[in-house]
C-alpha positions as CSV (number, residue, x, y, z in Angstrom):
1,X,104.6,130.0,43.7
2,X,107.1,127.3,44.8
3,X,108.6,129.8,47.4
4,X,105.1,130.4,48.8
5,X,104.4,126.7,49.2
6,X,107.8,126.1,50.9
7,X,107.1,129.0,53.3
8,X,103.6,127.7,54.1
9,X,105.1,124.2,54.8
10,X,107.9,125.7,57.0
11,X,105.4,127.7,59.0
12,X,103.1,124.6,59.3
13,X,106.1,122.5,60.5
14,X,107.1,125.2,63.0
15,X,103.6,125.5,64.3
16,X,103.3,121.7,64.8
17,X,106.6,121.6,66.6
18,X,105.6,124.4,68.8
19,X,102.3,122.8,69.6
20,X,104.0,119.5,70.4
21,X,106.5,121.1,72.8
22,X,103.8,123.2,74.5
23,X,101.2,120.5,74.4
24,X,98.3,120.8,76.8
25,X,97.7,118.0,79.3
26,X,95.4,117.4,82.2
27,X,97.0,117.3,85.7
28,X,94.0,115.4,87.1
29,X,92.3,115.5,90.5
30,X,93.1,117.7,93.4
31,X,91.7,118.4,96.9
32,X,92.1,121.4,99.2
33,X,91.2,122.9,102.5
34,X,91.6,126.2,104.1
35,X,90.8,128.5,107.0
36,X,88.7,131.7,106.2
37,X,87.5,134.8,107.8
38,X,84.0,135.5,106.8
39,X,82.0,138.7,107.0
40,X,78.2,138.6,106.7
41,X,75.6,141.3,106.7
42,X,71.8,140.9,106.9
43,X,69.7,144.1,107.4
44,X,71.1,145.6,110.7
45,X,73.2,142.5,111.5
46,X,76.9,142.6,110.5
47,X,79.4,140.1,112.0
48,X,82.5,138.0,111.2
49,X,83.7,134.5,112.0
50,X,86.6,132.1,111.4
51,X,85.5,129.0,109.4
52,X,86.8,126.0,107.5
53,X,86.3,125.2,103.8
54,X,87.1,122.3,101.5
55,X,87.0,121.4,97.8
56,X,87.6,118.7,95.2
57,X,88.6,119.6,91.7
58,X,89.7,118.3,88.3
59,X,92.2,120.2,86.2
60,X,91.4,119.4,82.6
61,X,93.8,121.8,80.9
62,X,97.4,122.6,81.8
63,X,99.6,124.6,79.5
64,X,102.4,127.0,80.1
65,X,100.0,129.9,79.5
66,X,96.7,128.9,81.0
67,X,95.2,126.2,83.3
68,X,91.5,125.4,83.6
69,X,89.7,123.3,86.2
70,X,86.2,122.5,87.6
71,X,85.7,122.5,91.3
72,X,83.1,121.3,93.8
73,X,83.4,122.9,97.2
74,X,81.9,123.4,100.7
75,X,82.3,126.7,102.5
76,X,81.1,127.3,106.0
77,X,79.9,130.9,105.9
78,X,79.9,131.2,109.7
79,X,77.9,130.7,112.9
80,X,77.0,134.0,114.6
81,X,75.1,134.7,117.8
82,X,74.2,137.5,120.0
83,X,71.7,138.3,122.7
84,X,68.8,138.3,120.4
85,X,69.9,136.5,117.2
86,X,71.5,133.3,115.8
87,X,72.7,132.9,112.3
88,X,74.1,129.7,110.7
89,X,75.3,129.8,107.0
90,X,77.0,127.5,104.6
91,X,77.4,127.0,100.8
92,X,78.0,124.1,98.4
93,X,79.6,125.4,95.2
94,X,80.3,124.3,91.7
95,X,82.9,126.6,89.9
96,X,85.2,127.0,87.0
97,X,88.7,128.1,87.8
98,X,91.2,129.7,85.4
99,X,94.8,129.9,86.5
100,X,97.5,132.1,84.9
101,X,101.0,130.9,85.8
102,X,103.6,133.5,86.7
103,X,106.9,131.8,86.5
104,X,107.5,128.2,87.7
105,X,106.2,128.7,91.2
106,X,103.4,131.2,91.3
107,X,100.0,131.5,89.8
108,X,97.0,133.9,90.0
109,X,93.5,132.6,89.5
110,X,89.9,133.6,89.2
111,X,87.0,131.4,90.3
112,X,83.3,131.8,89.3
113,X,80.3,129.6,89.6
114,X,77.1,128.8,91.3
115,X,76.6,128.4,95.1
116,X,73.7,126.6,96.8
117,X,73.6,128.8,99.9
118,X,71.7,127.9,103.2
119,X,71.3,130.7,105.8
120,X,69.2,130.2,108.8
121,X,68.4,133.3,111.0
122,X,66.7,132.9,114.4
123,X,65.7,136.1,116.1
124,X,63.4,136.5,119.1
125,X,60.3,134.5,118.1
126,X,61.2,134.6,114.4
127,X,62.9,132.2,112.1
128,X,64.0,133.2,108.5
129,X,65.7,131.1,105.9
130,X,67.7,132.6,103.1
131,X,68.2,129.6,100.9
132,X,68.9,129.5,97.2
133,X,71.2,129.2,94.3
134,X,73.2,132.2,93.5
135,X,76.4,133.3,91.7
136,X,79.7,133.5,93.5
137,X,83.2,134.4,92.5
138,X,86.6,135.4,93.6
139,X,90.3,135.6,92.9
140,X,93.5,134.2,94.5
141,X,97.2,133.7,94.4
142,X,99.0,130.4,94.9
143,X,102.6,129.3,95.6
144,X,103.5,125.9,94.0
145,X,105.7,123.6,96.1
146,X,107.1,120.3,94.5
147,X,104.5,120.7,91.7
148,X,101.9,118.8,93.7
149,X,101.4,121.1,96.7
150,X,100.0,124.6,96.5
151,X,99.6,127.1,99.3
152,X,96.9,129.6,98.3
153,X,95.3,132.8,99.5
154,X,91.9,133.8,98.1
155,X,89.0,136.2,98.4
156,X,85.4,135.1,97.6
157,X,82.1,136.9,97.4
158,X,78.7,135.2,97.5
159,X,76.0,137.2,95.6
160,X,73.0,136.4,97.8
161,X,70.3,138.2,99.7
162,X,72.7,138.0,102.6
163,X,76.0,139.9,101.9
164,X,78.8,137.4,102.5
165,X,82.5,137.8,101.8
166,X,85.4,135.7,102.9
167,X,89.2,135.7,102.7
168,X,91.3,132.7,103.5
169,X,94.5,130.7,103.2
170,X,94.9,127.0,102.6
171,X,96.6,124.1,100.9
172,X,95.8,122.2,97.7
173,X,97.2,118.7,96.9
174,X,97.4,117.5,93.3
175,X,97.2,113.8,92.3
């Protein structure tokens, strides 16, 4: 019995030491901006555009194995026009982001949340609005520079009545 108690104490001490060394902390606030290529489809309409996006986030968990954050963003989904149509689309998002570090300089991540999407479509004599709150998600890859600057590439899909996808590259600054 004495050997069992000693083994349990040693395992407990080792577990505490491991948790102390790999303790989780919060990195804090970050901001980011990027340039994206969007693709939007509505009925017979299918077009693409180059657009800006920006976001503000808070990383509330940072370990060597997993990082978690919450993010508020604005994505311009494009302005499209032709001889008989005009489309203007944008989204304000709230998302959770989970990062998986791959070595000291790289990380992959997944983003999922809700988007308040506004799509205004003007055709000859007709105006339609495709507004609403819908799910969105995506995945990306980031390269960490100086532990406070990330260069990222990501792909996002907005699950709305209007098919909208975007791929982009940008920069994120940690505070």
